[in-house]
C-alpha positions in Angstrom: 0.3 0.3 0.3 0.9 3.1 -1.2 1.6 6.3 1.3 -1.7 9.0 1.2 -0.6 12.3 0.2 -2.2 15.2 -0.5 -3.0 17.9 -3.3 -0.2 20.0 -2.3 2.5 17.5 -2.9 2.1 18.2 -6.3 2.2 21.7 -6.0 6.0 21.6 -5.7 8.9 20.8 -8.2 9.5 17.5 -6.2 8.7 13.9 -7.5 5.2 12.8 -6.4 6.4 10.1 -3.7 4.8 7.6 -5.5 7.1 7.3 -8.2 10.0 5.6 -6.1 8.2 2.6 -5.3 6.7 -0.2 -8.0 3.3 0.9 -8.8 0.9 -2.0 -8.9 -3.1 -1.7 -10.6 -4.6 -1.7 -6.9 -2.2 1.2 -6.1 -3.2 3.2 -8.9 -6.7 3.1 -8.2 -6.3 3.8 -4.9 -4.3 7.1 -6.3 -7.1 7.8 -8.4 -9.5 7.8 -5.7 -7.4 10.2 -3.8 -6.1 12.5 -6.5 -7.9 12.0 -10.0 -9.4 15.8 -10.7 -12.4 14.5 -12.0 -13.3 12.5 -8.9 -12.5 15.4 -6.9 -14.9 17.5 -8.8 -17.6 14.4 -8.8 -17.1 14.7 -4.8 -17.6 18.5 -4.5 -21.0 18.1 -6.8 -22.2 15.4 -4.5 -21.7 17.8 -1.5 -23.4 20.4 -3.5 -26.5 18.4 -4.2 -26.5 17.4 -0.6 -26.8 20.9 -0.3 -29.9 21.0 -2.6 -31.5 18.5 0.0 -31.4 20.4 2.8 -33.1 23.4 0.6 -36.1 20.6 -0.1 -36.6 19.5 3.2 -37.0 23.0 4.4 -40.6 23.3 3.6 -41.1 20.8 6.4 -39.3 22.5 9.2 -40.8 25.1 11.4 -39.7 28.8 10.8 -38.4 31.1 13.4 -38.6 34.6 12.5 -37.7 37.6 14.5 -38.1 41.3 13.4 -38.6 44.7 15.2 -38.9 48.4 14.2 -37.9 51.9 15.5 -39.1 55.2 14.2 -38.4 58.6 15.5 -40.9 61.5 14.6 -40.7 65.2 14.8 -44.4 65.5 13.2 -46.8 67.3 15.4 -50.4 66.5 15.2 -53.4 68.2 16.5 -54.2 66.7 20.2 -58.1 66.0 20.3 -58.0 66.3 24.0 -56.0 68.1 26.9 -53.7 66.7 28.5 -51.9 64.4 26.4 -48.6 65.3 24.0 -47.5 62.6 21.4 -44.1 61.0 22.0 -41.1 60.9 19.1 -40.1 57.5 19.9 -41.8 54.5 18.4 -40.7 50.9 18.8 -41.9 47.4 18.3 -40.2 43.7 18.6 -41.5 40.4 18.1 -40.0 36.5 17.5 -42.5 34.2 15.9 -42.6 30.8 15.3 -44.4 29.4 12.0 -45.0 25.7 11.0 -46.4 24.4 7.9 -49.1 21.7 8.5 -50.4 21.2 5.3 -49.6 22.6 1.5 -51.9 20.3 -0.5 -49.4 17.6 -0.1 -46.0 19.5 -0.9 -44.8 18.7 2.3 -44.4 15.0 2.4 -43.7 15.1 -1.4 -40.9 17.4 -0.4 -39.5 14.8 2.0 -39.4 12.2 -0.4 -38.0 14.4 -3.2 -34.9 15.2 -0.7 -34.2 11.6 -0.1 -34.3 10.6 -3.8 -31.8 13.8 -4.7 -29.6 12.7 -2.1 -29.6 8.6 -3.5 -29.4 10.5 -7.0 -26.4 12.3 -6.3 -24.3 9.5 -5.0 -25.3 7.2 -8.1 -24.1 10.2 -10.0 -20.7 10.2 -7.9 -20.6 6.4 -8.5 -20.7 6.9 -12.3 -18.0 9.3 -12.1 -15.7 7.0 -10.3 -16.8 4.2 -12.3 -15.6 5.6 -15.7 -12.5 7.6 -14.2 -11.2 4.1 -12.9 -11.9 2.7 -16.0 -9.7 5.2 -17.7 -6.6 4.3 -15.1 -7.2 0.8 -16.0 -7.0 1.6 -19.6 -3.7 3.8 -18.9 -1.9 1.1 -16.9 -2.4 -1.3 -19.4 -1.5 1.0 -22.0 2.0 1.8 -20.3 2.5 -2.2 -19.9 1.8 -2.5 -23.8 3.9 0.4 -24.7 7.1 -0.7 -22.6 6.5 -4.2 -23.9 6.3 -2.9 -27.8 9.9 -0.9 -27.0 11.2 -4.3 -25.9 10.0 -6.2 -28.9 11.1 -3.5 -31.3 14.5 -3.2 -29.3 14.9 -6.9 -29.9 14.3 -6.6 -33.6 16.7 -3.8 -33.7 19.1 -6.2 -32.3 18.8 -9.0 -34.5 19.1 -6.8 -37.8 22.1 -5.5 -36.6 23.4 -8.8 -35.7 22.6 -9.3 -39.3 24.1 -6.6 -40.8 27.2 -7.3 -38.6 27.4 -10.8 -40.1 26.7 -9.9 -43.4 29.4 -7.3 -43.4 32.2 -9.5 -42.2 31.0 -12.3 -45.0 31.3 -9.4 -47.5 34.9 -8.9 -46.1 35.7 -12.4 -46.5 34.7 -13.0 -50.1 31.6 -14.8 -49.0 28.5 -12.7 -50.2 28.1 -9.9 -52.7 27.4 -6.4 -51.3 24.2 -6.6 -52.4 23.5 -8.9 -49.3 25.3 -5.7 -47.0 22.9 -3.4 -48.5 19.6 -5.4 -47.5 20.5 -5.8 -44.6 21.2 -2.2 -43.4 18.1 -1.2 -45.6 16.2 -3.7 -43.1 18.1 -2.1 -40.2 17.2 1.4 -41.2 13.3 0.8 -41.9 13.1 -0.8 -38.5 14.6 1.8 -36.0 11.8 4.5 -36.8 9.5 1.7 -35.7 11.5 1.6 -32.3 11.7 5.3 -32.3 7.5 5.5 -32.0 7.4 2.7 -29.8 9.6 4.6 -27.3 7.8 7.9 -27.9 4.0 6.0 -27.3 5.6 4.8 -24.0 6.8 8.2 -22.5 3.1 9.6 -24.1 1.6 6.6 -22.0 3.5 7.3 -18.8 2.7 10.6 -18.9 -1.1 10.0 -19.4 -1.2 7.7 -16.6 0.4 10.1 -14.5 -2.0 12.6 -15.3 -5.6 10.4 -14.5 -3.4 9.6 -11.2 -3.8 13.5 -10.3 -0.1 14.3 -10.0 2.1 16.6 -12.0 5.2 15.8 -13.9 8.1 17.9 -12.2 9.5 20.2 -14.2 13.1 18.7 -14.1 11.9 15.4 -15.6 12.5 16.6 -19.5 11.1 12.9 -21.4 11.6 9.9 -19.4 9.2 9.5 -16.5 10.3 7.2 -13.7 7.5 5.1 -13.3 7.8 1.5 -12.5 4.9 -0.8 -13.0 4.5 -4.0 -10.7 1.6 -5.7 -12.6 1.8 -7.6 -15.8 -0.4 -7.9 -18.8 -2.9 -10.4 -18.0 -4.2 -13.5 -20.0 -6.4 -15.1 -16.9 -9.8 -16.7 -18.2 -12.5 -14.7 -17.6 -15.7 -16.6 -18.4 -19.6 -14.8 -18.8 -22.6 -15.3 -21.1 -24.2 -12.3 -22.6 -27.1 -12.8 -20.8 -25.7 -12.9 -17.7 -23.5 -9.5 -18.6 -26.9 -7.7 -19.7 -28.6 -8.7 -16.3 -25.9 -7.4 -14.5 -25.8 -4.3 -16.1 -29.6 -3.8 -15.8 -28.7 -4.4 -11.8 -25.9 -2.5 -11.0 -25.3 0.2 -13.6 -25.5 3.5 -11.5 -26.3 5.5 -14.6 -29.5 3.6 -14.9 -30.4 3.6 -11.1 -29.9 7.3 -11.2 -32.7 7.5 -13.9 -35.3 5.8 -11.9 -34.4 8.3 -9.1 -35.0 11.3 -11.6 -38.1 9.7 -12.6 -39.3 9.4 -9.0 -38.4 13.2 -8.9 -40.5 14.1 -11.6 -42.9 12.3 -10.4 -43.0 14.3 -6.9 -42.7 17.4 -9.1 -46.0 16.6 -10.1 -47.2 16.3 -6.9 -45.5 19.7 -6.0 -47.3 21.2 -8.9 -51.1 20.1 -7.9 -50.8 21.3 -4.4 -51.2 25.0 -5.7 -54.8 24.1 -6.5 -54.8 22.9 -2.5 -55.1 25.7 0.6 -52.1 26.1 3.0 -52.7 26.0 6.5 -49.9 27.5 8.9 -49.9 27.8 12.9 -47.7 30.3 14.7 -46.7 31.4 18.0 -44.6 34.1 19.4 -44.0 36.6 21.8 -43.6 40.5 21.0 -43.7 43.7 22.4 -44.0 47.4 21.5 -45.2 50.8 23.1 -47.9 53.2 21.9 -48.9 56.6 22.4 -52.4 56.3 22.8 -51.5 55.1 26.3 -47.9 57.0 27.6 -45.6 59.5 26.0 -42.9 57.6 27.8 -41.4 55.6 25.1 -39.5 53.1 27.9 -43.3 52.1 28.5 -44.3 49.0 26.7 -47.2 46.5 25.5 -45.8 43.1 25.4 -47.3 39.1 25.6 -47.5 35.8 23.7 -49.7 35.4 20.5 -50.7 32.3 18.7 -53.1 31.2 16.2 -53.3 30.3 12.7 -53.9 31.3 9.3 -55.1 29.5 6.0 -54.1 31.0 2.1 -56.1 29.4 -0.8 -55.3 30.8 -4.4 -58.6 30.7 -5.5 -57.4 31.7 -9.1 -53.8 32.7 -10.2 -54.1 33.3 -13.8 -54.0 29.4 -14.9 -49.8 29.7 -12.9 -51.0 26.3 -11.4 -52.3 24.5 -14.3 -49.1 26.0 -16.4 -46.8 24.3 -13.6 -48.6 20.9 -13.6 -48.4 20.5 -17.3 -44.9 21.4 -17.4 -44.8 18.8 -14.3 -46.4 16.0 -16.2 -44.6 16.3 -19.6 -41.2 16.4 -17.6 -42.2 13.0 -15.8 -43.1 11.4 -19.3 -39.8 12.4 -20.8 -38.2 11.0 -17.9 -39.9 7.4 -18.6 -38.9 7.6 -22.0 -35.3 8.6 -20.8 -35.4 5.1 -18.8 -36.6 3.0 -21.5 -33.4 4.5 -23.7 -31.1 3.9 -21.1 -32.1 0.6 -21.0 -31.7 -0.1 -24.9 -28.3 1.9 -24.7 -27.0 -0.2 -21.8 -28.0 -3.4 -23.7 -26.2 -2.6 -26.8 -23.1 -1.2 -24.9 -23.0 -4.6 -23.3 -23.4 -6.4 -26.2 -20.8 -4.4 -28.2 -18.0 -4.9 -25.4 -18.9 -8.1 -24.9 -18.3 -8.7 -29.1 -15.3 -7.1 -28.5 -14.6 -9.1 -25.6 -15.0 -12.3 -27.3 -12.8 -11.1 -30.4 -9.7 -10.3 -28.2 -9.6 -13.4 -26.3 -10.2 -15.4 -29.7 -7.5 -13.3 -30.9 -5.4 -13.9 -27.9 -5.7 -17.9 -28.1 -4.9 -18.0 -31.5 -1.2 -16.3 -30.8 -0.2 -18.4 -28.5 1.8 -20.8 -30.3 2.8 -18.1 -32.8 6.1 -16.4 -31.4 7.4 -19.8 -30.6 7.0 -21.0 -34.3 8.6 -17.6 -35.7 11.5 -18.0 -33.6 11.7 -21.2 -34.5 11.5 -20.5 -38.2 14.1 -17.6 -37.9 16.3 -20.4 -36.1 15.9 -22.7 -39.4 16.3 -19.8 -42.0 19.7 -19.1 -40.1 20.5 -22.8 -40.4 20.0 -22.9 -43.8 21.8 -19.6 -44.6 25.0 -21.0 -42.8 24.5 -23.9 -44.8 24.1 -22.3 -48.0 20.6 -23.9 -49.1 18.8 -20.6 -47.8 19.0 -16.9 -48.7 19.6 -13.9 -46.8 15.9 -12.9 -47.9 14.6 -16.0 -46.1 16.5 -15.1 -43.1 15.3 -11.3 -43.2 11.5 -12.4 -43.8 11.7 -14.8 -40.9 12.9 -12.0 -38.7 10.1 -9.5 -39.9 7.5 -12.2 -38.9 9.2 -12.9 -35.8 8.8 -9.1 -34.8 5.4 -8.9 -36.0 4.7 -12.1 -34.2 6.0 -10.4 -30.8 4.1 -7.4 -31.6 0.9 -8.9 -32.1 1.2 -10.9 -29.1 1.6 -7.8 -26.8 -1.2 -6.2 -28.7 -3.5 -9.0 -28.1 -2.9 -9.0 -24.3 -3.3 -5.6 -24.2 -6.8 -6.0 -26.2 -7.9 -8.8 -24.2 -7.5 -7.0 -20.8 -8.8 -3.8 -22.1 -11.9 -5.0 -23.5 -12.0 -7.2 -20.1 -12.1 -3.9 -18.2 -14.7 -2.3 -20.4 -17.3 -5.7 -20.2 -16.5 -5.3 -16.5 -17.7 -1.7 -16.6 -20.4 -2.2 -18.8 -21.8 -4.7 -16.2 -21.3 -2.7 -13.3 -18.8 -4.2 -11.6 -17.3 -3.2 -8.7 -13.6 -2.7 -9.9 -12.1 -2.3 -6.3 -13.4 -6.0 -5.8 -11.9 -7.2 -9.3 -8.5 -5.6 -7.8 -8.4 -6.8 -4.7 -8.9 -3.7 -3.0 
């Protein structure tokens, strides 16, 4: 397990601490959960949605209101009776608690909506995590594949270099024509760009993985990021039937569950809109104080006491405002049901596509298991025939090319198999932490 590190560790020019360790796939996932920018943003969005939940619940919670007023006046009025003079200071203050006890069904609907909103926000966050960790897995496999491709291309260059040197020695001894030397040099020159491209792809893959892990590459690292991976490309068997895969997707995918929550929220919105047709009932209680000029001219004199009561309000006609809101809410509710149906079809299509790609990758990997051994044996025989004088240099070069192609295809097949399996697991909604042993 790698040590945890905060985001501040990436704000310096020092390499991240995890670069000094072998990085397993499980470690990479752990780092992404801590530092990946998309996941961190999703967490902020989740917290923001929890704020919406608090707001939604507010309709069912009592409100406490306090208000006061002070006024100084120099106005002079005609006094209707002798012995009384107006005061210049007036004030009042009160504290009141108001509780809505009926609002046409909106209160209970708001409580249900708050619960649905919280559950939907969590499902959306799970979707962000699943998508981000899939990217990390694919990036991890990309680094492994490009690293192996560098080894393959380097081995090919080494073989062709040996072949060129051998032909140069034979040409010097007068046993082969200069044409053989030229052939060997051309073959070597044609292979070197592939090695250069493989090294470039390796650098890019490492940079992409570091970025997905939420780390910054130190400015002093010019080209080669010193990242070391411990897990190899894996050809472990993975058996799953298509009907089972589709059933798992419909059961586990957070996107579909989120749309079901959205449909329920739209249904609650219809209830809330319909509440506009019904009255609102509130009860209240409080305590207040004020002074009055009709009792005493002393501004310190006050009238105070408790108050309690109930009030009912009902919009008999609101200019069709409620009718419009209900019509809008019902249309959105119908649209949410269509969204669920569309998502089900899209998920089934996604699973079928990823399943087909996985089967293709698995069959390709199976077909390549013995090809490399056969290509190595073919190269050995071509060299033996060349040394015995029964074969040509062209046979040797062709065998070397076939060996390089077989090695490249084997590495690509392993990579494609792992990536296809990862995408299929994502399509089924499989918990990636379970598949990586976290």
